[in-house]
VEXVOVEX-858756 format. One record per atom (N, C-alpha, C): residue in three letters; x, y, z. Coordinates in steps of 0.05 Angstrom, whole numbers, plus 5000, padded with zeros to 4 digits. Example, Ala and Ser with C-alpha at 12.3 -4.5 7.8 and 13.67 -1.06 7.14 Angstrom:
<rs>
ala526448865156ala524649105156ala526449345156ser525749555142ser527349795143ser525850015157
</rs>
This chain:
<rs>
met465652784852met466052684876met464552874894ala465053134889ala464053324911ala460553294911gly459853394933gly456653404936gly455353644948ala452653604953ala451553844961ala449053754976val448153884999val446053825013val443753894992ser441553744995ser439153754973ser437954014969arg437354124953arg436554354954arg433854324936arg431254384940arg428754324923arg427554564912pro427154524886pro426354754872pro422954834880lys422855084882lys420355164891lys417955064870arg415854984882arg413354904865arg411455154863pro410355124840pro408755344834pro406155324854ile404655524862ile402555474879ile400255404863ser399355174873ser397055024858ser394355094875ala392555024856ala389755114867ala389154954893pro387255084908pro387054884935pro384754684924ser385354464935ser383554204930ser381054264948gln378854154932gln376154224946gln375754014965ala374454084986ala373753945014ala372153705005ser373453445003ser372253214996ser373552995009ala372352775008ala373652545025ala375952415007pro377752325017pro380152205008pro379552044978asp380552124956asp380052004934asp381151724931glu380951544917glu382051284911glu384951274912ser386151454899ser389051474897ser390351534923ser389051684943ser390051734967ser390451484983glu388251324980glu387551094997glu389750884986glu390250864957glu392250704949glu395050784961ile395351034966ile398151164974ile398851015005val396351085016val396350945049val397150675049arg395350505032arg396150205031arg398850165023gly399850284999gly402350224995gly404650295012ser403950495025ser406050575049ser406250405073arg403850245080arg403750075098arg405349845087ala404549765067ala405949505053ala408649565057ser409649845046ser412749865045ser413649845074gln412649925095gln413549915117gln413749615131his411549425124his412049175130his414049025113gly415049135090gly417148975076gly419849075086lys419749295095lys422249385111lys423249215136lys421149145152lys421848995177lys422248725168val421148605147val421348325137val424648325122ser425148545112ser427948555100ser430448585118arg429848695145arg432048705159arg433848475166gly432348245171gly434048005176gly435547965150lys434447965126lys436147945102lys438548125102ala438348375108ala440248585102ala442148505126ala441648375151ala443548315167ala445148095155ala444247875143ala445447695131ala447447785107asp446047945094asp447948105073asp450548205085trp449848355105trp452648505117trp454448285126met453248065137met455047895154met456547725127ser455247665105ser456747515083ser458847715072met457947995070met460448175059met462648195077leu462148175106leu464148165125leu466047935125val464747715121val466347445119val467747435092thr466347545071thr467947555044thr471047755047leu470047945063leu472248185062leu474448045078leu474047925101leu476347785117leu477547605104phe476147435088phe477547225073phe479047305055ala478047525038ala480147675014ala482347775026thr482047925050thr484247995062thr486547825072trp485347585083trp487247365091trp488647255064leu487247215045leu488347115023leu490347275011ile489947555007ile491847734997ile494047755015phe493947735045phe496347725060phe497547505059arg496447255051arg498047045047arg499547035023tyr498547125000tyr500047094976tyr502147334978gln502147534987gln503347744993gln506147725010thr505547515030thr507747575052thr508547265060glu507347065054glu507446795066glu508046585046ile507246575022ile507646355007ile510546354994leu511846184996leu514846144989leu514845894965pro517045954952pro517145734930pro518145464946ser517945224929ser518545004938ser521944964936pro523144864960pro526044864959pro526744634937leu528944714924leu530244474907leu532544334918ser532444084910ser534843904922ser537243984901glu539443844906glu541843874890glu541043764861lys540143514862lys539043424836lys537043504817ala535443664832ala533043804815ala534244064811ala535744204825ala536644414814ala538944444789gly540444174791gly542744194772gly545244314776val546844264763val549444424768val548944714763arg547544804745arg547345064736arg544645214751gly543645104769gly541345174784gly541745264813phe539945424823phe540345484852phe538845264871ser540245124890ser539244954908ser539145044933glu536345044947glu536645064974glu538144874993glu537944654981glu539144434998glu542244505002arg543644614984arg546444664981arg546944925003ala544945104996ala545345365013ala544845335040tyr542745135049tyr541945095073tyr544444955091arg546144775080arg548644645093arg550144855099his550445105078his552545325091his551745465111val548945495117val547945665136val548045485163ala547445225162ala548145075185ala550845085193ala552745045178ala555745035184ala556345275199leu555845545187leu556345785198leu554945825229ser552445755224ser550745845250ser551845635275ser552445385266ser553645225286ser556345305301leu557245505292leu559645635303leu559345795326gly556545835329gly555546065350gly555646325343pro555746505365pro556046835356pro559346855349his559346995326his562047005317his562447335308pro562647485330pro562947755323pro565747795317ile566648085312ile569248175302ile571448115321arg573847975314arg575747935332arg575647665346ser573647515339ser573347295355ser574747025336asp575346835352asp575946575342asp574046465324ala571646475330ala569046385317ala569046495291leu569446795285leu569546915268leu572046845244gly574346785258gly576346665241gly575646385230his574246235245his573245955231his571145995211ala569546215214ala567646245190ala568646375168ile570746565171ile572246635148ile573546395128gln574746235150gln576145975135gln574145785123tyr571545795133tyr569745615118tyr569045735091val568646015093val568046135067val570246125045ile572946165057ile574846125036ile574745825025asp574745645039asp574545355034asp572345305010gln570245425014gln568245374998gln568845484972val569545754972val569945874942val572245814929thr573945694946thr576445544933thr575645284920glu573445134930glu572844894918glu570744964892val569745214893val568145294872val570145374844arg572445494854arg574345554837arg575545314823asp576045104835asp577144894826asp575044714805thr572444764812thr570344594797thr568944794777ala569745034773ala568145224755ala568445104726asn566945244709asn566945164682asn569745244672ser571045134652ser573345144644ser574245414629glu572145544621glu572045804608glu571546034627val570945984651val570246194670val572746224692glu573546484695glu575546474716glu574546554746val575346474764val574146514791val577146594805glu577146854812glu579146984828glu578347024858val579746904877val579146924908val581547074916asp580747274932asp582847484943asp581847504973tyr583647424990tyr583247425019tyr584647705029phe582647885032phe583448205032phe583948265060his586148415070his586848515093his586648785094ala584848945107ala583949195102ala586249395117arg587149605107arg588949765123arg587049905148pro588050025168pro586550205188pro585450415178gly583350505180gly581750715167gly579650865187ala578051005178ala575751145193ala573251225176thr571251215185thr569051275173thr567551535186gln566051685168gln564751985178gln562351985155leu560051845169leu558351865148leu556252125150thr555052245132thr553152465131thr550252425139gly549452185140gly546352105143gly546351845153gly543751785160gly543151505171gly543651485203leu543751225213leu544351195243leu547051315250phe548951315234phe552051355242phe552451665230lys550551835229lys550952115220lys552252285242gly554752355231gly556652545247gly557952395266lys558152095266lys560251965280lys562451885266ser564751895281ser567351765264ser567851505279leu568151285264leu569051025272leu571450915259val573350895276val575950815269val576050515271tyr577650365252tyr577950075253tyr580550005237ser581249765246ser583649635237ser583449365239gly584749195219gly585248915222gly583048765212leu581248905198leu578948765182leu580348595161lys578748385157lys579548135135lys576948095120his577148095095his574648025077his575347845058val573147655049val573847455027val572347595002val574147624980val573247794957val572947584936val571047534921val570947354896val569947474872arg571947444848arg571147634825arg570847374800leu568447384787leu567847174773leu567547304742his568647204721his569047334694his569547124672pro568747184648pro569946984629pro572647014625lys574246784621lys577446744621lys578246894600tyr577246904577tyr578546954551tyr577147264543glu576047394561glu574747704553glu575747874573asp578148014562asp579248214581asp577748414586ser575748524567ser574548734575ser572448734592ala571548444599ala569648444622ala570848524648leu573848574654leu574348644674leu573748924680glu573349084660glu572949384660glu570149464680asn568649264680asn566049374692asn565149114707ala563449174731ala562848974747ala560549074766ile558848874772ile556748914794ile557748784818leu557048894840leu558348774870leu555448674883ile556148484892ile554148354911ile554948264937ser554348364962ser555548364983ser553648285011ser555048135026ser553648075055ser555548035072his555448035101his557248055121his557347795135ile559747665143ile559747435156ile559447455187asp560447685195asp560547705225asp557547785242thr557347695268thr555147745277thr554947895305val552947965314val553348085345val554147895363ile554847975390ile555647805403ile554047625416thr551447735413thr549047585430thr548147375411ala548247315385ala546847165373ala548446975350pro547446755348pro548946585332pro548946665302gly547046825296gly546446915268gly545646745244ala544146535251ala542746395226ala541446605204gly539946795217gly538746975198gly540747185192asp541747325213asp543347535208asp545847505213cys547847405194cys546947415164cys547947185153ser548346945167ser549246705153ser547546615132ser544846695135ser543046605113ser543646725090cys544446995088cys545247125062cys548047045053val549546965071val552346855065val552146595051gly550146395060gly549146155046gly548446195018val546646405014val545646464992val548046554968leu549646714980leu552146774961leu553846594955leu554746424969leu556246174967leu554446004943glu552145974942glu550445784926glu550945964899leu550546204900leu550546374878leu553446384864val555246374876val558146374864val558346084849arg557445884861arg558045624851arg556345574825ala553445674827ala551945674804ala552945864779leu553646104785leu554146264765leu557146174755ser558946004765ser561245924758ser561045784731his558245654726his557645494707his556745674681trp556045924686trp554946104670trp556546324658gly558546334671gly560246644666gly561546594643gln561746394625gln563246434600gln561846604579gly559046654584gly557846824566gly557647104576phe558547174599phe558247444611phe560247644597lys558747934595lys560448154581lys562048314610his561248274629his562348424653his562448194675ser564048284696ser564948124717ser562648174741ile562647904757ile561447974781ile563047964807ile562748104827ile564548134847ile562748084874phe563347854888phe562247744913phe563847834934leu562847994954leu564448134978leu562847995002phe564647825020phe564247695044phe565347885062asn564348095074asn565648265092asn565248235123thr566648335139thr566648325165thr566648595181gly565548655197gly565148905213gly562849055206glu560948895193glu558549065187glu556749135214glu557048945233glu555549005259glu556849205276glu559249315273glu560649545287glu560749755274gly558849785251gly558450065242gly559250125212leu558949855197leu558849855167leu561949945160ile563849875179ile566249925171ile567549725152gly566249455150gly567549295130gly566949355102ala564649435096ala564449545071ala565849835066his565949965082his567150265081his570750175073ser571549975089ser574149915081ser574649835054phe572949625045phe572949535021phe572649764996met570649914998met570150114981met572450364978thr573850354996thr575750585000thr578750464997gln578650184999gln581950114994gln582149874973his580449754963his580749494949his581349554920pro583349454907pro583949534879pro581749464859trp579549324869trp577749274844trp575349434848arg575549654866arg573149794872arg572550044849gly574450084836gly573950244812gly572650144788thr572049874791thr570949714764thr568049734769ile567249754793ile564249724804ile562449934794arg560049844779arg558250044769arg555550024784ala555049824800ala552549804815ala552949604839ala551349604855ala551949434880ala549149304890val549449104902val547148934915val547748864941asp546248894960asp546848844987asp544548634995leu545448425010leu543648225022leu544048235055glu541648265066glu541448315096glu539148175107ala538748175129ala536748075147ala536348255175ser533548255178ser532848395204ser530948165219gly531147895208gly529847665225gly530847505212ile529447265209ile530347015200ile527846885176gly528646845152gly527446715140gly524646865124gly522746715108gly520946875099gly521646985069lys520547175055lys521347285034lys523647465035his525247505014his527347655014his526547935000trp526048135019trp524148335007trp526548554997leu525848674970leu527148864963leu526349164977phe527449254997phe526149515010phe527749775007gln530249764990gln531650014980gln532249974957gly532350144939gly533150144911gly533550404899gly535550454880gly535650684866gly538750794868pro539051024858pro537151214847pro536651174814asp538051004807asp537950944778asp535750754773ala533950794758ala531750624748ala532350344733trp534950364719trp535050124703trp535649874721leu537249844742leu537649654759leu534549564764ile533149674778ile530449614787ile528449504765glu528749604744glu527549484720glu528349254712thr530649194710thr532048974704thr531348744723tyr531448794750tyr530348614768tyr527348554768ala525748744761ala522848754755ala522548524734lys524248534711lys523948374687lys524548084692val526548064710val527347774708val526847624735ala526047754757ala525647604781ala523247434780lys523547234792lys521647024793lys519347024810trp520147124835trp518647154859trp518747464869pro518347674854pro518547904861pro517548014889ala518148124910ala517448204933ala518248484943thr517248664939thr518148944946thr516549064971met517649254982met516649415004met517749695003met516349794987met516850144982met516750285010leu514550215021leu513950345049leu516250355067ala517550105068ala519450065083ala521950255078gln522250305050gln524250525044gln524050775049asp521450855051asp520451145061asp521251155090ile520350955104ile520550955137ile524050965143phe525050775126phe527650725131phe529551015127his528651135107his529751365099his528951625121ser527051585131ser525651785150ser527251825172gly528851615184gly530251625208gly528551475226leu526051405223leu524651295246leu525551015255val526650845235val528150615246val530850675245lys531750585272lys534650665281lys536250405272ser536750385243ser538350165235ser539950285209ala541750145201ala543150155178ala544649945162thr544849915137thr545949685122thr548449815106asp549749595094asp552349695079asp551549835054phe548549795049phe547449965022phe548350265032gln548150385050gln548750665054gln551650705048ile553250465054ile556250565044ile556550625015phe555250404998phe555050364971phe554150654961arg551850744972arg550250974960arg552251274970glu552751254996glu553551515003glu556651554999ile558951345006ile561251374999ile561651344970ala560951114956ala561751104932ala560051174909gly557451294916gly555851384895gly554451214878leu554050944886leu553150744865leu550150734867thr549350644845thr546450574848thr546350284856gly544150204866gly543849904875gly541249854885leu541349584899leu538849474912leu539549364938asp537849374957asp538049304983asp536049094989phe536448864996phe534648645004phe534948525034ala532648495045ala532948345072ala530748175080tyr531347945096tyr529747795107tyr528347925130met525447965138met523848085159met522247925173glu522247655166glu520447475181glu522047415209asn520247335231asn521347325257asn523247525273ser522247775265ser524047995273ser524648025300ala522247905321ala523047845350ala525747755354val526647555339val529647415348val531947565337tyr531347815322tyr533347955310tyr535848065331his537947955326his540048045343his540047905376thr538847675376thr538447525401thr539447255398lys539747145422lys540446875424lys538646655406asn536146725402asn534046595386asn534746595358asp536046725349asp536846745320asp538146465316asn536646285309asn537845985309asn536345865281leu537645655270leu536845535244leu534045455244gly533045395267gly530345235273gly528045435259leu528545665257leu526645865251leu526645935222leu528445855211leu529045855180leu526845675161arg524445845149arg522645725137arg523645535116pro522845365107pro523445225080pro522445425055gly523645455039gly523845615015gly524645895015ser525845965039ser526646235043ser529446295026leu530846095029leu533446135012leu532946114982gln531245904979gln530345874948gln528946094935his527646264953his526546524942his528646714936ser530446754950ser532346924945ser534046824922gly534946584920gly536346504899gly535146534870asp532246424871asp530946414847asp530946714836asn530846924853asn530947194844asn533847294835met535547234849met537847354845met539647194821leu539046964817leu541046794800leu540446954770pro537946944762pro537247074735pro537847404733phe537647534756phe538447784758phe541247834751leu543047704764leu546147704762leu546347644733arg545647444726arg545947364694arg545147584676glu542947704682glu542047914664glu543648154662val544748214684val546248474689val548948424673ala550248184675ala552948144671ala552948114639thr550748024632thr550848024599thr549448294582ser548448484602ser547848694589ser549748904581ser549549024560ser551249254551ser550549514570glu548249544583glu547549794599glu549349814621leu550549574635leu552149624661leu554149784656ala555449794630ala558349924624ala557550274625ser554950344623ser554150634622ser553450724649arg553350564670arg552550634695arg555350744705asn555450904723asn557751084729asn557651114763met559551234772met559651324802met559451604809thr557551734794thr557152004793thr554352074806tyr552651904815tyr549951944826tyr550152094849pro548252284849pro548652454877pro548352274896thr549752334920thr549952164943thr547052224960gly547052084981gly544752125001gly542052014990phe540251955009phe537751825005phe535651994990ser535852254992ser534052424982ser533652384947asn535652234937asn535552264907asn534551994896met533351854911met531851614902met529951644883asp529651614859asp527851694841asp526651474828val526351254837val524651024831val522550954849val519950924840val517750784851val517250504839tyr517250344858tyr516550044852tyr514649904871trp513649694861trp511649554877trp510949314862asp510249084880asp509248804868asp506648764874ile505048604858ile502648484860ile502648174866leu502348164893leu501947924899leu504347704895gly506747824893gly509147694891gly508947564858trp507747664841trp507647524813trp508447754796tyr508247984796tyr509048194779tyr509848414793met511748574780met513148804794met512549064778val511749284787val511449544770val513049734780thr514349864758thr516050094765thr515850324747tyr516550574759tyr516550834742tyr517851024759ser518351244751ser519851464760ser518351624781gln519651784797gln518151984816gln517152214800gly518652254778gly517652504760gly515152394748phe514152164740phe511652084730phe509952104752ala510351954775ala508451984798ala507952274807lys509552424808lys509352734811lys506952824794leu507652794770leu505852924747leu502852814748leu502852514756leu500252394756leu498852484782his500052484805his499052564827his497852844829his499553054816his498453304820his496253364800ser496053204780ser493853234762ser491153134775ile491652914789ile488852834802ile488152994825ile490253114839ile489853234863ile488253524854phe489653634829phe488353894824phe485453844810gln484853664797gln482253604785gln480053544804leu481153354827leu478753354847leu478153584863ile480153724869ile480153984887ile478254214873ile478654244848ile477054394832ile474254294829leu474054054825leu471353924824leu469853984851gln470753914875gln469953934900gln469154224908val471054404901val470854684909val468454824892ser468454754862ser466354834846ser463454694855ala462854504863ala460354394871ala459554484897ile461554564913ile460554654940ile459754944938ser461655114923ser460855344916ser457955434901leu457455234884leu455055234873leu452555194887ser452755054910ser451054934928ser450455114952gly451755304960gly452055454981gly453055415005ile452455575023ile454055505051ile453655255065ser450855145062ser450054915076ser451854665067ser452254675044ser454254435032ser457254475046leu458154745048leu460754745055leu460954685088val458754745104val458454645131val458454365136ala456854255114ala456553945118ala459353775108ala460753935093ala463253805085ala465353825107cys465054065122cys466954115146cys466553935167leu463553855170leu462653695194leu463753415189ala463053345163ala464453045157ala467453035157leu469053205151leu471653185156leu472353235182leu470753355203leu471253345228leu470553065240thr468752905230thr468152675233thr470652495230ile471752505206ile474252335204ile476052415223tyr476552645230tyr478552755248tyr477952585278phe475252605283phe475152505309phe475152155309thr475452085286thr475351795286thr478551685291trp480151865273trp482851825275trp484351885304cys482952085316cys484052185342cys483351995364phe481051855365phe479651705381phe481451435378ala481651345350ala482751095351ala486251065357ile487451285348ile490351305356ile490351345389gly488651505400gly488751545428gly488051265444phe486651105436phe486150885449phe488350705447ala489550665420ala491750495419ala494050615439leu494650835438leu496850975454leu496750925487val493950925493val493450845523val494250575526val493850375510val494550095511val497750065514ala498850215492ala501550205486ala503050325514ile501950515531ile502650625560ile502650425579leu500550265579leu499650095599leu500949815596ile501849715576ile502849465569ile505749475586pro507149625581pro509849615600pro509849545632ser507549675641ser507049655670ser505649395675ile504249235659ile502748985668ile503948745651ala505648775633ala506748535616ala510148515622ser510948315617ser513948265620ser515748425598ser514148445577ser515548585555ser513648795542ala515349025532ala513649285525ala513049205497val514149025482val513148975455val512848665450pro510948545464pro509948255465pro509248175437phe508548345420phe507448305394phe509848175372leu512348255378leu514448185363leu514547855365ala514547765388ala514847475387ala511947335378ser510247465374ser507347365370ser505847575356pro506347545327pro505547795316pro502047815320trp500547605325trp497847635326trp496447735348leu498347805368leu497847985390leu496748245379val497548335362val497048605349val494248675350ile492948455342ile489748475341ile488748535363pro488948365387pro487248405411pro488848645424leu491248705426leu492348925444leu491949225431tyr491949215402tyr491749475390tyr489549515366cys488949285353cys486949345333cys484449375347val483649205367val480949205380val480949475391pro482249575412pro481949845422pro481850075402ala483550075379ala483750275363ala480950285344thr479350055338thr476849995328thr474850085345ile475050035373ile473050165390ile473550475391gly475450565394gly476050865395gly474850975366ala475450845345ala474750955318ala471450965321leu469950755329leu467450765329leu465851005345ile467551005371ile466351245387ile466951505378gly469451555363gly469651835351gly467851875324his467451675316his465751665288his462751735301his461851605317his459351655327his458851955339phe460752065355phe460352395361phe460252535333gly462252525315gly462252645289gly459552645270his458552345272his456152285257his453752455268met453652445294met451552615309met451352865298leu453553005300leu453853295293leu453053315269leu454053125248leu453253165219leu450153155214val449052935230val446152875223val444353085234trp445253225258trp443853395274trp443653645254tyr445853735239tyr446153975223tyr444153925197leu444153645185leu442853595163leu439653595170cys439353505192cys436253525202cys435353795204his437153975213his436654245219his435854385187val437854355173val437454425143val435154335129asp434254065135asp431653955126asp429654085137glu429454155167glu427154295179glu426654575165glu428554715159glu428654995148glu427654955118glu428354775109glu427154725077glu424654675077asn423454505095asn420554435101asn419054655107lys420054835126lys418555075133lys418355245108ala420055315095ala420155495067ala418255345050gln418055085049gln416654945026gln414054975036ser412954955063ser410254945068ser408955195066lys410755425060lys409255685053lys408055705028ser409755575009ser409055624981ser406755374975asp406555144989asp404854894985asp402354934995gln400254924981gln397554954984gln395954644984val397754464977val396054204973val397054034999ala394953945009ala395053785038ala396953565033ser398853515051ser400453255052ser399253045072val399652825068val399452585087val401352555104glu401152645125glu403552645143glu404252335157gly406452275155gly407352005172gly406751785150leu406451825122leu406551615107leu408751425105val411051595103val413451435095val415551555115glu417151465129glu419051595149glu421251715131lys420751875117lys422652015093lys425152185104val424252355124val426352495133val428652395145pro428452225164pro430652075176pro432351925159gln430651735142gln432051565125gln433851755104thr432751955090thr433852145073thr436452285088val436152375109val438052515124val440852315131phe440052055137phe441951915143phe443951825121trp441951785094trp443451715072trp445151985062glu444352175067glu445652395060glu448352455075ala447952395105ala450352375116ala452452195111glu451451955103glu453651755094glu454851805067arg453051955051arg454952055026arg456752245036trp456052455055trp458252645060trp460852505072leu460452305087leu462252165100leu464052045080phe462751915062phe464551745041phe466551985027lys465152215015lys466552355003lys468652515022ala467852535049ala470352655064ala472452415068ala472052175068ala474251955071ala475651975044ile474652055023ile476252074999ile478152295000met476752515012met478952785019met481252725033gln480852555053gln482952545072gln485252405056trp484652175043trp486652025028trp487952225004leu486052434994leu487252634976leu489052794991leu488852865015leu490653015030leu493252865034leu492752635042leu495452435047leu496752415021leu495452405001leu497052374975leu498352604968gly497052864977gly498653104971gly501353124988val500853065014val503253085032val505352845023ala504952655016ala506452485006ala508052534981thr506452634962thr507452704935thr510052944944trp508753154961trp510853344970trp513553244987ala513253024996ala515352885013ala516552734994lys516052724972lys517452534949lys517452234959ala515352144972ala514951874988ala514151694962gly515951484959gly515251284939gly512651154947ser511851124967ser509350964978ser506951114973ser507351354960ser504651504954ser502651374940tyr503751134926tyr501750974907tyr499750884922leu499950824952leu498050714968leu495550894972ala496451174981ala494251374979ala492551404953leu494351384934leu493151414904leu490951204905ala491650964906ala489450764905ala487250794918trp487450914944trp484950974961trp483551224954val484851354935val483251594922val481751544897ile483451354880ile481751294854ile479551064857gly480250884875gly478150674876gly475850764891pro475550894910pro473051004923pro471751204906thr473051394890thr471851584871thr470751454850met471951234838met470551094817met468150934823ala468150834848ala466050704861ala463750904867tyr464551114874tyr462251324880tyr460851434857gly462751474832gly461651574808gly459551324795leu460651074800leu458750864789leu455850874803leu456250894831leu453650904848leu451951114840glu453051364838glu451451554828glu450351544799glu452051404780glu450551324758glu448551154756ser448550924774ser446650754776ser444250894787trp444951064811trp442251204821trp441051364805arg442451504784arg441351674764arg439351544744phe440951324735phe438551144717phe436951014727ala436950924755ala434750804770ala432350994779gly432851284773gly430651464779gly430951514805val432951464830val432451464854val433651754867ala435651804853ala436552094861ala435552344849gly433852324830gly433152564817gly435052644795glu433552764775glu435852844753glu437653044760arg439753044745arg441953244751arg442853364724asn444553534729asn445753694702asn447953474700asp448053434672asp450053244663asp453153274672ser453653524676ser456353574685ser456453554715met454253534726met454953534758met453553294772phe452153154757phe450652904769phe452352724785met455252694776met456652454797met457852604820tyr456852884825tyr458353024848tyr456353024874gly453852924867gly451652934888gly450453174895asn449653324875asn448653604883asn445653564895tyr444753324895tyr441653284907tyr441953084926gly440453064941gly440252834965gly439352584950leu439552354964leu438452084956leu435352084965asp433552134949asp430952174960asp429451964950thr427051844962thr425551644955thr422751784949cys421651774927cys418751854921cys416751724936val415151874948val412951764965val410651564944leu411051594923leu408951464904leu410651214893ala413151204898ala414350954886ala413150674888pro412250614910pro410750354911pro408350324893leu407050574885leu404950494870leu406150584837cys408350684835cys408450694806cys409250474794ser408750454766ser409650214751ser412350194747pro413249964741pro416449934737pro417550124712phe415750184692phe416250324672phe416750604679arg415050734695arg415150964703arg417051024723arg417250834742arg419850874759arg422450884746ala423050734720ala425050794708ala425751074697ser423651224696ser423851524686ser425751664709ile426151884702ile427852074714ile426352274724cys425752294756cys424052524769cys425152754763ser424052994758ser424753254751ser425353394775arg424353324798arg424553434823arg426053274849ser427053384865ser427953254892ser425053204904thr424352954910thr421852874918thr421652834947arg423252914965arg423152864990arg420852925008ser419553194995ser417353295009ser414753284988cys415253144969cys412853124948cys410253084959ser408453254955ser405753204964ser403453194943ile404153124921ile402653044899ile401352804908asn398552774906asn397152534919asn396052414897ser396552464871ser395552284845ser398052214828ile397951954824ile399951844805ile400152004779asp397552034765asp397752164742asp398652474747ser398052604770ser399052854774ser402052874773cys402852654787cys405752654796cys407052614770tyr406052444753tyr407552364725tyr407152594708ser405652754710ser404952994689ser407053214699gln407053234726gln408753454733gln411853384738his412453164749his415453044752his416852934731phe415452784710phe416652674691phe416652784667pro418952744651pro418952874622pro417252674604cys416852824581cys415252664559cys417252414549leu415952204543leu417651964538leu418651994509tyr417552164491tyr418252224464tyr420152394462cys419652654469cys421052904466cys422652974490arg421852844509arg423452954535arg422753214546ser420653354532ser419553564547ser418153574576arg419253804585arg418253824613arg415353954615ser414054004593ser411654124592ser409653944603arg407054024614arg405053844621arg404153684593his403553414604his402753254579his400853354563gln398753474570gln396753584557gln397553774538cys399753934548cys400654144530cys402654084512cys403753844512cys405953744501cys405053694468ser406753774452ser406353714421ser405953384415cys407353264428cys407152974424cys404352864428tyr402652984450tyr400352864456tyr398053034439
</rs>
């Protein structure tokens, strides 16, 4: 990956040529050079068209990936299509409509009482219509007064006192299997809303999913080895007090081995897994059976860093009970979160089906697995112990592995690339070190100008717009408001850094030309090809490419040190460009463009990308050979002389003159 500024080997002093008119080969060189210049002008239009087609392809591919990753939802199923044992969005949607029609129902409001009664009526109906071999227990739990004191997250160091909380708790298990009561998995959501919102998204949509899951699983429970506890709690919006009262007071809490929380920070879209762990088994089980996996590891890192001032009941399950678990959230239409616009009209078809299609097989798998019994409540509390890395591929497949494996892999890659880069630069001299520093400085300028321009826009928007964050209501506004200024700033910063790098490489090139001219006695044809500018620009681009890889390598190191699960994103940006660079170097090597390199160092760019002045006149067979020199200042004016001095023997690969080679 590393590279070096081109270093030319000294040529032996050749005998001065006799004073005579230019021979035929020199005239052929001139004609070939003029033809090459004409070809360059003609090819500019084609190059522009190629770049445009590449840009269009890139934009289309980006849109396609974004659509598959975030927007495509499964088709909602009707009651008839889902059947008795399947998940039906039609049934779940009716629950969401009924709850959101009550308007805002915060804690201690009459509307909340009506919402609780609706949930009780629905689970009672499920109990009466369940499979005859499935026991559905319904508990209307009144919590005693208590207080929370959390050690992390949004409510760190705060004491919240509560009383009069009421929850609906449902336990589902095989009727004739007493051992199933010893271990349970908890799945929870909250009924209450903030005082300003009807709560169609936060969190009536989650309650609707839970009610439909209770109904569907009541026809599967006869084969379960463990029980499933459904918690419809109140008080989440007041500081997670509902989950706290349940986990500290309810008699069933001691049987819980894992917990799942359903949340929303918007309404509709995919139900994203954005927190999970610390035990890998639960995440691996979800990855194995989820029909439409949707994960957001970056959100977990941001959430745990404290940058997002929010919290979910998952914090109670992790910090107070020490449980392993999963946390899901709807994140579409986040602009209406906790506002009066959180209404049913924004719930996109397929959103509830997406959650149900994933959760139904997951809960069935956990309830029938013997592994749940080995889970316990002794996991280290706090978010720093999340030891699982997970991510999905376009919502089709989910990848999971441990932080330990990620750390080992990342350290190995970082160590190898640093060793290769430092070794290549140390072998190439101070000029390569300076060029590398200037390339990194260009990257630094690019980021500084991009962020600076975006910050200026962010500062100006509150004074000229009615909202400081207009992009929340219209996400596409991010492009003109922030992406365009950031791109302009990045181009300006890149231009300044690129000028410095090109200036330095030109300076190195001039110094080498002066040193070379002292030892060369063969007259060169000046101005045949504009070699120096083209070569310098190519070399500058190569250094910038390698500097870009180094920036991602630096980010990978920092993310690994911080135990960020999303460090796999930086890893992809290190491995992909590095492999592409190696393949390009390999193609240049075999095409005879970059000059012959040492086998152990060719892929790190120890020579510049040079173009032989005789290339237009060389036969394709000879061009396919590998030149033995960096030919930027090649002054050999005869094809035969060039071939005999620069190219190896086609048979024994000897560097001897052809007339001295034993093969001839």
